Backbone as a printed PyTorch tensor [residue, N CA C, xyz], in Angstrom:
tensor([[[143.0870,  74.2670, 126.7380],
         [142.6790,  75.1460, 125.6660],
         [141.4200,  74.6260, 124.9830]],

        [[141.2790,  73.3210, 124.8040],
         [140.0910,  72.7800, 124.1550],
         [138.8480,  72.9570, 125.0250]],

        [[139.0580,  72.9750, 126.3380],
         [137.9220,  73.1990, 127.2390],
         [137.3690,  74.6100, 127.0390]],

        [[138.2640,  75.5440, 126.8320],
         [137.8320,  76.9180, 126.5960],
         [137.0650,  77.0290, 125.2830]],

        [[137.5650,  76.3560, 124.2540],
         [136.8550,  76.3500, 122.9650],
         [135.4640,  75.7530, 123.1010]],

        [[135.3560,  74.6890, 123.8540],
         [134.0620,  74.0380, 124.0550],
         [133.0900,  74.9920, 124.7450]],

        [[133.5800,  75.7360, 125.7530],
         [132.7290,  76.7010, 126.4400],
         [132.2640,  77.8080, 125.4990]],

        [[133.1680,  78.2920, 124.6560],
         [132.8210,  79.3490, 123.7020],
         [131.7900,  78.8270, 122.7100]],

        [[131.9670,  77.6020, 122.2330],
         [131.0000,  77.0160, 121.2950],
         [129.6400,  76.8410, 121.9460]],

        [[129.6140,  76.3640, 123.1960],
         [128.3350,  76.2090, 123.9030],
         [127.6410,  77.5550, 124.0820]],

        [[128.4430,  78.5680, 124.3980],
         [127.8730,  79.9050, 124.5710],
         [127.2740,  80.4160, 123.2610]],

        [[127.9700,  80.2030, 122.1340],
         [127.4470,  80.6180, 120.8320],
         [126.1580,  79.8840, 120.4840]],

        [[126.1300,  78.5880, 120.7660],
         [124.9180,  77.8030, 120.4840],
         [123.7350,  78.3170, 121.3040]],

        [[123.9770,  78.6310, 122.5760],
         [122.8910,  79.1540, 123.4180],
         [122.4090,  80.5080, 122.9060]],

        [[123.3450,  81.3450, 122.4460],
         [122.9420,  82.6410, 121.9130],
         [122.1080,  82.4690, 120.6550]],

        [[122.4840,  81.5220, 119.8100],
         [121.7110,  81.2670, 118.5950],
         [120.3070,  80.7890, 118.9380]],

        [[120.1900,  79.8930, 119.9190],
         [118.8690,  79.3860, 120.3040],
         [118.0030,  80.5110, 120.8630]],

        [[118.6090,  81.3360, 121.7400],
         [117.8460,  82.4550, 122.3000],
         [117.4580,  83.4540, 121.2230]],

        [[118.3680,  83.6900, 120.2890],
         [118.0950,  84.6420, 119.2110],
         [116.9700,  84.1330, 118.3270]],

        [[116.9410,  82.8410, 118.0580],
         [115.8850,  82.2780, 117.2260],
         [114.5320,  82.4050, 117.9070]],

        [[114.5140,  82.3080, 119.2080],
         [113.2470,  82.4090, 119.9360],
         [112.7360,  83.8320, 120.0300]],

        [[113.6260,  84.8150, 119.9930],
         [113.2220,  86.2110, 120.1510],
         [113.0300,  86.9420, 118.8470]],

        [[113.4160,  86.3550, 117.7280],
         [113.3610,  87.0690, 116.4670],
         [114.5800,  87.9460, 116.2490]],

        [[115.6750,  87.5890, 116.9300],
         [116.9160,  88.3370, 116.8050],
         [117.8840,  87.4790, 116.0030]],

        [[118.5380,  88.0880, 115.0500],
         [119.5200,  87.3490, 114.2520],
         [120.7630,  87.0920, 115.0850]],

        [[121.5940,  86.1280, 114.7070],
         [122.8220,  85.8650, 115.4730],
         [123.7560,  87.0690, 115.5360]],

        [[123.6150,  88.0100, 114.6030],
         [124.4610,  89.1990, 114.6450],
         [123.9460,  90.2280, 115.6320]],

        [[122.7460,  90.0110, 116.1800],
         [122.2160,  90.9140, 117.1830],
         [121.1650,  91.8720, 116.6710]],

        [[120.8310,  91.8040, 115.3810],
         [119.8000,  92.7000, 114.8420],
         [118.4200,  92.1240, 115.1200]],

        [[117.5160,  92.9820, 115.5010],
         [116.1430,  92.5600, 115.7450],
         [115.3570,  92.6910, 114.4490]],

        [[114.6710,  91.6230, 114.0840],
         [113.8650,  91.6480, 112.8660],
         [112.4040,  91.8790, 113.2220]],

        [[111.7670,  92.7150, 112.4270],
         [110.3410,  92.9520, 112.6250],
         [109.5630,  91.7240, 112.1910]],

        [[108.4720,  91.4020, 112.8580],
         [107.6870,  90.2440, 112.4340],
         [107.0790,  90.4720, 111.0590]],

        [[107.0050,  89.4180, 110.2740],
         [106.4310,  89.5170, 108.9390],
         [104.9350,  89.7300, 109.0290]],

        [[104.4440,  90.6880, 108.2540],
         [103.0090,  90.9420, 108.2260],
         [102.4070,  90.1780, 107.0770]],

        [[101.4820,  89.3470, 107.3780],
         [100.8080,  88.5640, 106.3530],
         [ 99.6780,  89.3860, 105.7610]],

        [[ 99.6500,  89.4180, 104.4380],
         [ 98.5800,  90.1400, 103.7600],
         [ 97.5350,  89.1410, 103.3140]],

        [[ 96.3070,  89.5620, 103.3540],
         [ 95.2170,  88.6930, 102.9530],
         [ 95.0860,  88.6170, 101.4450]],

        [[ 94.0660,  87.9570, 100.9830],
         [ 93.8660,  87.8520,  99.5350],
         [ 93.5000,  89.2030,  98.9190]],

        [[ 93.7500,  89.3140,  97.6270],
         [ 93.4660,  90.5580,  96.9150],
         [ 91.9600,  90.7660,  96.7790]],

        [[ 91.5280,  92.0300,  96.6630],
         [ 90.1040,  92.2840,  96.4430],
         [ 89.6700,  91.7910,  95.0640]],

        [[ 88.3940,  91.5250,  94.9330],
         [ 87.8700,  90.9490,  93.7010],
         [ 88.0040,  91.8930,  92.5040]],

        [[ 87.9340,  93.2080,  92.7440],
         [ 88.0090,  94.1620,  91.6410],
         [ 89.3770,  94.1240,  90.9620]],

        [[ 90.3850,  93.6540,  91.6850],
         [ 91.7170,  93.6080,  91.1060],
         [ 91.7850,  92.6290,  89.9290]],

        [[ 91.0910,  91.5280,  90.0500],
         [ 91.0590,  90.5490,  88.9670],
         [ 90.3790,  91.1450,  87.7330]],

        [[ 89.2860,  91.8720,  87.9430],
         [ 88.5970,  92.5150,  86.8260],
         [ 89.4780,  93.5850,  86.1740]],

        [[ 90.2390,  94.3190,  87.0010],
         [ 91.1370,  95.3460,  86.4700],
         [ 92.2270,  94.7130,  85.6010]],

        [[ 92.7470,  93.5840,  86.0230],
         [ 93.7880,  92.8970,  85.2440],
         [ 93.2630,  92.5460,  83.8620]],

        [[ 92.1480,  91.8300,  83.8320],
         [ 91.6180,  91.3760,  82.5490],
         [ 91.1210,  92.5290,  81.6820]],

        [[ 90.5100,  93.5330,  82.2990],
         [ 90.0060,  94.6660,  81.5210],
         [ 91.1490,  95.4530,  80.8860]],

        [[ 92.2030,  95.7230,  81.6400],
         [ 93.2990,  96.5100,  81.0750],
         [ 94.0610,  95.7200,  80.0100]],

        [[ 94.2540,  94.4160,  80.2260],
         [ 94.9220,  93.6120,  79.1990],
         [ 94.0800,  93.5380,  77.9280]],

        [[ 92.7690,  93.3080,  78.0870],
         [ 91.8940,  93.1840,  76.9190],
         [ 91.7840,  94.5200,  76.1740]],

        [[ 91.5880,  95.6130,  76.9120],
         [ 91.4730,  96.9170,  76.2580],
         [ 92.7720,  97.3260,  75.5690]],

        [[ 93.9030,  97.0400,  76.2080],
         [ 95.1820,  97.3630,  75.5880],
         [ 95.3910,  96.5910,  74.2920]],

        [[ 95.1080,  95.2930,  74.3280],
         [ 95.2510,  94.4860,  73.1180],
         [ 94.2780,  94.9450,  72.0370]],

        [[ 93.0400,  95.2000,  72.4350],
         [ 92.0220,  95.6260,  71.4750],
         [ 92.3840,  96.9760,  70.8420]],

        [[ 92.8740,  97.9080,  71.6450],
         [ 93.2470,  99.2220,  71.1320],
         [ 94.3980,  99.1190,  70.1360]],

        [[ 95.3750,  98.3050,  70.4410],
         [ 96.5010,  98.1190,  69.5090],
         [ 96.0220,  97.4510,  68.2200]],

        [[ 95.1800,  96.4510,  68.3510],
         [ 94.6730,  95.7320,  67.1830],
         [ 93.8370,  96.6510,  66.2870]],

        [[ 92.9330,  97.4220,  66.8920],
         [ 92.0790,  98.3280,  66.1160],
         [ 92.9070,  99.4630,  65.5080]],

        [[ 93.9630,  99.8830,  66.2020],
         [ 94.8350, 100.9190,  65.6590],
         [ 95.4670, 100.4460,  64.3510]],

        [[ 95.9130,  99.2210,  64.3070],
         [ 96.5460,  98.7240,  63.0860],
         [ 95.5430,  98.4660,  61.9710]],

        [[ 94.2820,  98.2960,  62.3270],
         [ 93.2610,  98.1920,  61.2900],
         [ 92.9340,  99.5630,  60.7030]],

        [[ 93.2400, 100.6210,  61.4380],
         [ 92.9950, 101.9840,  60.9600],
         [ 91.5510, 102.4130,  61.1050]],

        [[ 90.7970, 101.8120,  61.9950],
         [ 89.3750, 102.1100,  62.1730],
         [ 89.1540, 103.2940,  63.1180]],

        [[ 90.0830, 103.5600,  63.9680],
         [ 89.9190, 104.6310,  64.9550],
         [ 89.9190, 105.9970,  64.2780]],

        [[ 89.2990, 107.0010,  64.9260],
         [ 89.2880, 108.3400,  64.3440],
         [ 90.7070, 108.8860,  64.1970]],

        [[ 90.9980, 109.4310,  63.0370],
         [ 92.3250, 109.9570,  62.7710],
         [ 93.2510, 108.9270,  62.1550]],

        [[ 92.7470, 107.7470,  61.8950],
         [ 93.5740, 106.7040,  61.2960],
         [ 94.5370, 106.1090,  62.3070]],

        [[ 95.5290, 105.3870,  61.7870],
         [ 96.5350, 104.7910,  62.6600],
         [ 97.3970, 105.8980,  63.2620]],

        [[ 97.5410, 105.8690,  64.5600],
         [ 98.2810, 106.9190,  65.2520],
         [ 99.1770, 106.2850,  66.3180]],

        [[100.3110, 106.9090,  66.5240],
         [101.2110, 106.4170,  67.5680],
         [100.6350, 106.6100,  68.9600]],

        [[ 99.7600, 107.5880,  69.1200],
         [ 99.1680, 107.8230,  70.4480],
         [ 98.2650, 106.6770,  70.8590]],

        [[ 97.4860, 106.1500,  69.9330],
         [ 96.6550, 104.9850,  70.2500],
         [ 97.5460, 103.7970,  70.6220]],

        [[ 98.6270, 103.6400,  69.9120],
         [ 99.5690, 102.5650,  70.1980],
         [100.1760, 102.7310,  71.5900]],

        [[100.5510, 103.9470,  71.9320],
         [101.1350, 104.2170,  73.2380],
         [100.1390, 103.9320,  74.3660]],

        [[ 98.8900, 104.3630,  74.1880],
         [ 97.8670, 104.1070,  75.2120],
         [ 97.6250, 102.6080,  75.3510]],

        [[ 97.6310, 101.8850,  74.2530],
         [ 97.4630, 100.4320,  74.3140],
         [ 98.5940,  99.7530,  75.0570]],

        [[ 99.8170, 100.1880,  74.8060],
         [100.9670,  99.5990,  75.5020],
         [100.9290,  99.9280,  76.9910]],

        [[100.5210, 101.1470,  77.3290],
         [100.4010, 101.5200,  78.7440],
         [ 99.3430, 100.6680,  79.4290]],

        [[ 98.2100, 100.4330,  78.7600],
         [ 97.1760,  99.5790,  79.3450],
         [ 97.6830,  98.1560,  79.5590]],

        [[ 98.4410,  97.6370,  78.6060],
         [ 99.0250,  96.3080,  78.7810],
         [100.0020,  96.2870,  79.9630]],

        [[100.8140,  97.3270,  80.0740],
         [101.7750,  97.3990,  81.1740],
         [101.0690,  97.4710,  82.5240]],

        [[ 99.9820,  98.2400,  82.5920],
         [ 99.2040,  98.3210,  83.8340],
         [ 98.6280,  96.9490,  84.1830]],

        [[ 98.1180,  96.2530,  83.1800],
         [ 97.5730,  94.9170,  83.4230],
         [ 98.6130,  93.9610,  83.9590]],

        [[ 99.8210,  93.9750,  83.3740],
         [100.8760,  93.0880,  83.8610],
         [101.3600,  93.4920,  85.2460]],

        [[101.4340,  94.7840,  85.5100],
         [101.8660,  95.2420,  86.8250],
         [100.8760,  94.8190,  87.9070]],

        [[ 99.6050,  95.0130,  87.6510],
         [ 98.5890,  94.6410,  88.6390],
         [ 98.5740,  93.1230,  88.8210]],

        [[ 98.8310,  92.3800,  87.7490],
         [ 98.8400,  90.9220,  87.8330],
         [ 99.9670,  90.4260,  88.7310]],

        [[101.0900,  91.1350,  88.7690],
         [102.1780,  90.7170,  89.6470],
         [101.8710,  90.9800,  91.1090]],

        [[100.9590,  91.8950,  91.3970],
         [100.5790,  92.2150,  92.7720],
         [ 99.3960,  91.3950,  93.2740]],

        [[ 98.7980,  90.6140,  92.3940],
         [ 97.5990,  89.8450,  92.7460],
         [ 97.9900,  88.6640,  93.6340]],

        [[ 97.2240,  88.4520,  94.7060],
         [ 97.4650,  87.3110,  95.5970],
         [ 96.2740,  86.3920,  95.5710]]])
């Protein structure tokens, strides 16, 4: 009985080795090769800093009440959206 177990274990080990070489998981699923992405374009860095700076500046100026129409929730909302865009793009930067 132990000889049979040894054969089964050897067979499993060989399947694992073959699977590792082919990109197949031990469960038999084929995995697609990982696609490597290159570095981000240079404009992305400018977009990050511009949207963060404009969002902060818009919120700051809104609270000073200098913008046309005085302090408004719409200016605040646009500033927060610009900040969110800046943070989102920053997470995608490579």
